[in-house]
NULO-186211 format. One record per residue (C-alpha): residue number from 1; residue in three letters; x, z, y. Coordinates in nm, 2 decimals, always signed. Example, Ala and Ser with C-alpha at 12.3 -4.5 7.8 and 13.67 -1.06 7.14 Angstrom:
residues 2
<num 1 residu ala x +1.23 z +0.78 y -0.45>
<num 2 residu ser x +1.37 z +0.71 y -0.11>
//
This chain:
residues 71
<num 1 residu met x +8.30 z +14.75 y -3.95>
<num 2 residu ala x +8.38 z +15.10 y -4.02>
<num 3 residu pro x +8.10 z +15.32 y -3.75>
<num 4 residu arg x +8.38 z +15.52 y -3.63>
<num 5 residu ser x +8.52 z +15.15 y -3.51>
<num 6 residu ala x +8.21 z +15.05 y -3.46>
<num 7 residu leu x +8.17 z +15.32 y -3.14>
<num 8 residu ile x +8.54 z +15.28 y -3.04>
<num 9 residu glu x +8.48 z +14.92 y -3.00>
<num 10 residu ala x +8.20 z +14.99 y -2.79>
<num 11 residu ser x +8.39 z +15.22 y -2.58>
<num 12 residu asn x +8.66 z +14.92 y -2.53>
<num 13 residu leu x +8.39 z +14.76 y -2.39>
<num 14 residu ile x +8.26 z +14.97 y -2.19>
<num 15 residu leu x +8.58 z +14.99 y -2.03>
<num 16 residu glu x +8.65 z +14.64 y -1.95>
<num 17 residu ala x +8.25 z +14.65 y -1.79>
<num 18 residu glu x +8.36 z +14.96 y -1.56>
<num 19 residu arg x +8.67 z +14.64 y -1.52>
<num 20 residu asp x +8.33 z +14.39 y -1.47>
<num 21 residu phe x +8.22 z +14.58 y -1.16>
<num 22 residu gln x +8.50 z +14.61 y -0.99>
<num 23 residu arg x +8.42 z +14.20 y -0.86>
<num 24 residu val x +8.10 z +14.22 y -0.87>
<num 25 residu val x +8.17 z +14.47 y -0.61>
<num 26 residu ala x +8.41 z +14.11 y -0.42>
<num 27 residu leu x +8.06 z +13.92 y -0.36>
<num 28 residu arg x +7.93 z +14.17 y -0.14>
<num 29 residu asp x +7.95 z +14.05 y +0.16>
<num 30 residu ser x +7.67 z +13.77 y +0.04>
<num 31 residu leu x +7.47 z +14.05 y -0.09>
<num 32 residu pro x +7.23 z +14.20 y +0.19>
<num 33 residu ala x +7.34 z +14.61 y +0.29>
<num 34 residu ala x +7.06 z +14.74 y +0.11>
<num 35 residu val x +7.11 z +14.53 y -0.17>
<num 36 residu ile x +7.44 z +14.60 y -0.22>
<num 37 residu his x +7.43 z +15.04 y -0.12>
<num 38 residu ser x +7.16 z +15.10 y -0.37>
<num 39 residu thr x +7.33 z +14.80 y -0.69>
<num 40 residu leu x +7.64 z +14.98 y -0.64>
<num 41 residu ser x +7.53 z +15.32 y -0.63>
<num 42 residu thr x +7.41 z +15.29 y -0.97>
<num 43 residu phe x +7.60 z +15.16 y -1.19>
<num 44 residu ala x +7.91 z +15.28 y -1.05>
<num 45 residu ala x +7.72 z +15.66 y -1.12>
<num 46 residu ala x +7.65 z +15.45 y -1.49>
<num 47 residu ala x +7.99 z +15.36 y -1.53>
<num 48 residu ser x +8.08 z +15.64 y -1.43>
<num 49 residu asp x +7.95 z +15.78 y -1.73>
<num 50 residu phe x +7.99 z +15.57 y -1.90>
<num 51 residu lys x +8.38 z +15.51 y -1.84>
<num 52 residu leu x +8.37 z +15.99 y -1.91>
<num 53 residu phe x +8.22 z +15.97 y -2.32>
<num 54 residu ala x +8.43 z +15.58 y -2.38>
<num 55 residu gln x +8.74 z +15.86 y -2.29>
<num 56 residu ser x +8.50 z +16.17 y -2.50>
<num 57 residu leu x +8.49 z +15.93 y -2.83>
<num 58 residu gln x +8.90 z +15.83 y -2.85>
<num 59 residu his x +9.03 z +16.20 y -2.70>
<num 60 residu pro x +9.11 z +16.32 y -3.11>
<num 61 residu ser x +8.93 z +16.74 y -2.98>
<num 62 residu asn x +8.61 z +16.46 y -3.08>
<num 63 residu glu x +8.68 z +16.38 y -3.38>
<num 64 residu lys x +8.45 z +16.61 y -3.57>
<num 65 residu val x +8.15 z +16.48 y -3.36>
<num 66 residu val x +8.22 z +16.09 y -3.38>
<num 67 residu asn x +8.29 z +16.20 y -3.76>
<num 68 residu ala x +7.95 z +16.38 y -3.74>
<num 69 residu leu x +7.74 z +16.10 y -3.56>
<num 70 residu thr x +7.90 z +15.82 y -3.76>
<num 71 residu ala x +7.87 z +16.01 y -4.07>
//
């Protein structure tokens, strides 16, 4: 797999993980509130950062950056 394709595939996996996060949220009723709050807050922040990163990799204006990273 070409480096650029690998980055795009990684970004797709990150976006898929965000969808999985939504399914995990459904389990929150079976866990203590403190665990839920801490875990979801941390994961939501990371998911948001990864989503922005994934979107930036796929944006045409960043092609030079992606090409430099994969050279």
